[in-house]
C-alpha positions in Angstrom: 21.9 75.5 -40.2 24.2 77.9 -38.3 27.4 78.7 -38.0 30.4 77.2 -35.2 30.7 80.0 -32.5 34.2 79.0 -31.9 36.7 80.0 -29.0 40.4 80.0 -28.9 42.7 80.7 -25.9 46.3 80.9 -26.3 48.9 83.0 -24.1 50.6 83.1 -27.5 48.9 85.7 -29.1 50.0 84.6 -32.9 49.2 81.3 -32.6 45.5 82.5 -31.7 45.8 84.9 -34.2 46.6 81.9 -36.8 43.5 79.7 -35.3 40.8 82.7 -35.8 41.7 82.9 -39.1 41.7 79.5 -39.5 38.4 79.5 -38.8 36.8 83.1 -40.1 37.7 81.3 -43.4 34.8 78.7 -43.6 31.4 78.5 -44.0 30.6 76.6 -41.0 32.8 78.3 -38.3 32.8 81.8 -36.8 35.0 82.9 -34.0 33.5 85.0 -31.3 36.4 85.8 -29.1 40.5 84.8 -28.1 41.7 84.8 -24.0 45.2 84.2 -23.6 44.2 82.5 -19.9 42.4 80.3 -18.1 40.3 82.6 -16.2 39.8 84.4 -19.3 38.2 81.8 -21.2 35.5 81.3 -18.4 34.3 85.2 -19.3 34.6 84.6 -22.7 32.6 81.1 -22.1 30.5 83.1 -20.0 30.1 86.2 -22.5 29.9 84.4 -25.6 28.4 81.0 -24.6 30.3 79.1 -27.4 30.2 75.5 -29.3 33.6 74.3 -29.3 37.1 75.9 -27.2 40.4 75.5 -28.7 41.8 75.4 -25.4 45.6 75.6 -24.1 46.7 73.5 -21.7 49.9 75.6 -20.2 48.8 79.5 -20.0 49.0 81.9 -17.5 46.8 83.0 -14.3 44.6 79.4 -14.7 45.4 77.0 -16.6 43.5 75.2 -19.4 42.7 71.5 -17.1 41.6 73.9 -14.0 39.5 75.7 -16.0 38.4 73.1 -18.1 37.4 71.3 -14.9 35.3 74.2 -14.1 33.1 74.8 -16.8 32.0 71.8 -16.9 31.3 72.2 -13.6 28.7 74.6 -14.9 26.7 71.9 -16.9 25.4 71.8 -19.8 27.0 70.7 -23.1 28.4 73.6 -23.8 31.1 74.3 -24.2 32.7 71.2 -25.8 36.5 71.9 -25.3 38.9 70.6 -27.5 42.7 70.7 -25.5 45.6 72.4 -26.8 48.7 71.2 -26.4 52.6 70.8 -27.7 53.8 67.7 -26.3 50.8 64.4 -27.7 52.2 61.8 -24.8 51.4 64.3 -21.9 49.9 63.9 -18.4 48.6 66.7 -19.0 46.1 66.1 -21.8 45.5 62.8 -20.0 44.2 65.5 -17.1 41.7 67.7 -19.9 40.4 64.9 -20.7 39.4 63.3 -17.2 38.6 66.9 -16.9 35.8 67.1 -18.5 37.7 68.4 -22.1 35.8 66.0 -25.6 39.1 65.9 -27.2 43.3 67.2 -27.9 45.1 69.0 -30.5 48.8 69.4 -30.8 49.6 72.5 -32.1 50.9 71.7 -35.4 47.5 69.4 -36.7 47.7 70.2 -39.9 44.3 72.6 -40.5 42.0 69.9 -41.6 42.6 67.7 -38.2 42.3 70.9 -36.9 38.3 71.3 -39.1 37.6 67.6 -38.9 38.5 67.9 -34.7 36.2 70.7 -34.6 33.7 69.7 -35.8 33.6 65.8 -35.0 33.4 67.8 -31.4 30.4 69.7 -32.3 29.0 66.4 -33.6 29.4 64.6 -30.4 31.2 62.1 -32.7 34.6 60.3 -32.2 37.4 63.1 -33.2 40.7 62.0 -35.3 42.4 61.8 -32.0 40.5 59.2 -30.5 42.7 56.4 -31.1 45.3 58.4 -29.4 43.5 59.4 -25.6 42.3 55.7 -25.7 46.6 54.4 -25.8 46.6 57.5 -23.2 43.8 56.0 -21.1 45.2 52.3 -21.4 49.3 52.8 -20.9 47.3 54.7 -17.5 45.9 52.3 -16.6 44.3 53.9 -13.8 41.6 51.6 -11.9 38.6 52.7 -9.4 38.4 50.3 -6.2 34.9 49.3 -5.6 33.1 45.8 -4.9 31.0 46.3 -8.3 32.7 48.0 -11.7 29.6 47.7 -13.5 27.4 49.6 -10.6 27.9 52.3 -12.9 26.0 51.0 -15.6 22.6 50.4 -13.5 20.8 53.5 -14.4 20.5 52.5 -18.0 18.8 50.1 -19.8 20.3 47.2 -21.4 20.0 48.2 -25.0 22.4 52.0 -23.7 24.5 49.7 -21.6 25.3 48.1 -25.1 26.0 51.3 -26.4 27.9 52.4 -23.7 30.5 49.4 -24.1 30.6 50.1 -27.7 31.3 53.2 -27.2 34.1 53.1 -24.6 35.9 50.6 -26.9 35.8 53.7 -29.3 33.3 52.5 -31.6 31.5 55.8 -34.2 27.9 55.5 -34.3 28.0 54.2 -37.6 30.4 51.0 -36.6 27.5 50.6 -33.8 24.7 50.8 -35.2 26.2 48.4 -37.7 27.1 46.0 -34.9 23.6 45.9 -33.0 21.1 45.8 -36.0 19.8 50.3 -35.3 19.7 53.5 -37.7 22.5 56.0 -36.4 20.1 58.4 -35.8 18.8 55.9 -33.3 22.5 55.4 -31.8 22.6 59.0 -31.3 19.7 59.0 -29.5 20.7 56.8 -27.1 24.2 57.9 -26.5 22.9 61.4 -25.7 20.4 58.9 -22.8 23.9 57.3 -21.8 25.9 61.2 -21.3 22.2 61.9 -19.3 21.8 59.7 -17.3 25.6 59.0 -15.7 26.7 62.9 -16.2 29.1 62.2 -18.5 29.8 65.8 -20.6 31.4 63.6 -23.8 32.0 60.3 -25.8 35.4 60.5 -23.8 34.6 60.6 -19.8 32.4 57.2 -21.3 36.0 55.8 -22.3 37.8 56.9 -19.1 34.5 55.8 -17.6 34.7 52.5 -18.7 38.2 51.5 -18.6 38.5 53.3 -14.7 36.3 50.6 -13.9 37.8 48.0 -16.1 34.5 47.1 -18.3 36.7 47.0 -21.4 39.3 45.9 -22.1 43.1 47.2 -24.1 
């Protein structure tokens, strides 16, 4: 398998350098570049096309939330954004997840958590902080006003709707496979179909879509 291509964007050069060293020390990863602001992040992604982007939320020139949104507008699966924050319960984290980030990390996260998050996000699996992201969404409690909250599911088959709702509840692919008596590979296929049909970038956006429409409850 080819190495996971990782880019790091943070205006604290020492932190970015440390993350680069951590990534490059792994057999299955390679850091393809670092940058110090959101605009430079967009330029770096255009030049290097990383698989995963570790992106600070508070930076000069262009903040991480806006940079995430612009990357999402470009379409495609890459890069999968991991938002970096100093505060765990931060409105900026929720804004980044809504903009398209696949996960978030606090800057004091243990190296093994950082590496697990990179690998999980690259694989499209639930990241270690997904449960906390769920809690942030539940605490926010924002609901979309719409006559038919489930209309978003009209494009999905019955099985895909089932998978959508299980992903929205925070279940892993393995847990979904056990719940609906399918192979994990088949579940992954259904998850990809859900994302494609609904125009969503990642599992977290499935969670956000379901919670904002009241399709799942805490």
